[in-house]
C-alpha positions as CSV (number, residue, x, y, z in Angstrom):
1,M,-11.9,17.3,-65.3
2,Y,-12.0,20.5,-63.5
3,N,-15.1,22.0,-61.7
4,V,-15.4,25.6,-62.7
5,I,-18.0,28.1,-61.2
6,A,-18.1,31.8,-62.3
7,F,-20.0,34.4,-60.2
8,Q,-20.9,38.0,-61.8
9,I,-20.5,39.9,-58.5
10,A,-20.5,43.7,-59.6
11,D,-20.5,45.7,-62.6
12,H,-17.0,46.5,-62.7
13,I,-13.6,45.0,-60.7
14,D,-10.5,47.2,-60.4
15,I,-7.9,44.6,-61.8
16,K,-4.9,47.0,-61.2
17,E,-6.1,47.3,-57.3
18,V,-6.7,43.2,-57.3
19,K,-3.0,42.5,-58.5
20,K,-1.7,45.0,-55.9
21,S,-3.2,43.5,-53.0
22,Y,-3.4,39.7,-53.8
23,A,-0.3,37.9,-52.6
24,G,-0.1,35.3,-55.4
25,T,1.7,35.3,-58.6
26,A,-0.2,36.1,-61.7
27,M,0.1,33.4,-64.1
28,H,-1.7,35.7,-66.7
29,S,-2.7,39.3,-66.4
30,D,-3.5,42.5,-68.8
31,L,-5.6,45.5,-67.8
32,S,-8.9,43.5,-68.1
33,E,-7.9,40.3,-66.3
34,V,-6.0,38.4,-64.1
35,L,-5.4,34.9,-63.7
36,Y,-3.7,32.9,-60.5
37,G,-2.9,29.3,-59.9
38,D,-1.3,27.3,-57.4
39,K,0.6,23.9,-57.3
40,D,-2.7,22.2,-56.2
41,N,-4.4,23.0,-59.6
42,K,-6.6,25.7,-58.0
43,Y,-7.2,29.0,-60.3
44,F,-8.9,32.1,-59.4
45,Y,-9.9,34.2,-62.4
46,V,-10.9,38.0,-62.1
47,L,-12.5,39.9,-65.1
48,A,-12.9,43.5,-65.1
49,Y,-16.6,43.2,-66.1
50,G,-17.3,42.0,-62.7
51,V,-16.9,38.1,-63.1
52,V,-14.7,36.1,-60.9
53,V,-14.2,32.3,-61.8
54,F,-13.0,29.6,-59.5
55,V,-11.3,26.2,-60.3
56,G,-10.9,23.8,-57.7
57,Y,-11.7,26.1,-54.8
58,D,-14.4,24.9,-52.0
59,E,-17.2,27.0,-50.9
60,A,-15.5,28.7,-47.7
61,E,-12.4,29.2,-50.2
62,I,-14.7,31.0,-52.6
63,S,-16.4,33.2,-49.9
64,K,-12.9,34.5,-48.8
65,L,-11.9,35.5,-51.9
66,I,-15.1,36.9,-52.8
67,E,-14.8,38.8,-49.8
68,F,-11.2,39.8,-50.6
69,I,-12.0,41.3,-53.7
70,S,-15.3,43.2,-52.7
71,P,-13.5,46.7,-51.7
72,Y,-12.2,46.6,-55.4
73,C,-15.7,46.2,-56.9
74,K,-18.3,48.7,-58.5
75,N,-21.8,48.4,-58.1
76,I,-21.8,45.2,-55.8
77,L,-24.7,43.0,-57.1
78,K,-27.2,42.0,-54.4
79,E,-27.6,38.6,-55.9
80,K,-24.9,37.1,-57.8
81,A,-25.4,35.3,-61.0
82,C,-23.9,32.1,-61.1
83,C,-22.4,29.6,-63.9
84,N,-21.2,26.2,-63.0
85,C,-19.6,23.8,-65.6
86,I,-17.2,21.2,-65.8
87,I,-14.0,21.1,-68.3
88,S,-11.9,18.4,-69.3
89,L,-9.0,18.9,-71.9
90,F,-10.8,20.0,-75.2
91,Y,-14.4,20.2,-74.1
92,L,-16.6,22.2,-71.8
93,V,-20.0,21.0,-70.3
94,P,-22.4,23.8,-69.0
95,C,-24.1,22.4,-66.2
96,L,-26.2,25.5,-64.9
97,V,-26.1,28.7,-66.7
98,E,-28.0,31.8,-65.6
99,T,-26.2,34.6,-67.5
100,S,-24.4,34.7,-70.6
101,I,-21.5,37.1,-68.9
102,C,-20.8,34.0,-66.6
103,R,-21.0,31.8,-69.2
104,V,-18.4,33.9,-71.1
105,G,-16.2,33.8,-67.9
106,C,-16.4,29.7,-67.8
107,A,-15.4,29.7,-71.4
108,V,-12.6,31.9,-71.1
109,A,-11.2,30.2,-68.0
110,A,-11.6,26.8,-69.8
111,F,-9.5,28.0,-72.7
112,L,-6.8,29.5,-70.3
113,I,-6.7,26.4,-68.0
114,Q,-6.2,24.0,-71.3
115,Y,-4.0,26.4,-72.7
116,L,-1.8,26.2,-69.4
117,F,-2.1,22.4,-69.2
118,L,-0.9,22.0,-72.6
119,S,2.0,24.4,-72.0
120,K,3.1,22.7,-68.9
121,T,2.7,19.1,-70.4
122,C,3.7,19.4,-74.0
123,F,6.0,22.3,-74.0
124,G,7.4,22.5,-70.4
125,W,7.1,26.4,-70.1
126,F,6.2,26.2,-66.4
């Protein structure tokens, strides 16, 4: 199971600039999103519509990553909307959902993590 937390931190995040500046290798990216992961099953997902999603990160790591992407944000929100959920293979359990946009971020992260997990374990793609 994974603990997933999503925040809407701005109206927009410049994905191109995040990808240029972040040292990690993207597991998935396009013009509107980028997903990073590491060997410790930590995932960091940035969506252009101002949402960031974290899987497996503690509060200090989340704060550092939000601080890192803040320069690439437009119209930073004073109060960050939050969604917290737990995902396991093939199901999503929302715990606290304050905005639908964060709920979408959690759902998309859940889908991507399930896809990556299945790809790794069943198909040996990674």
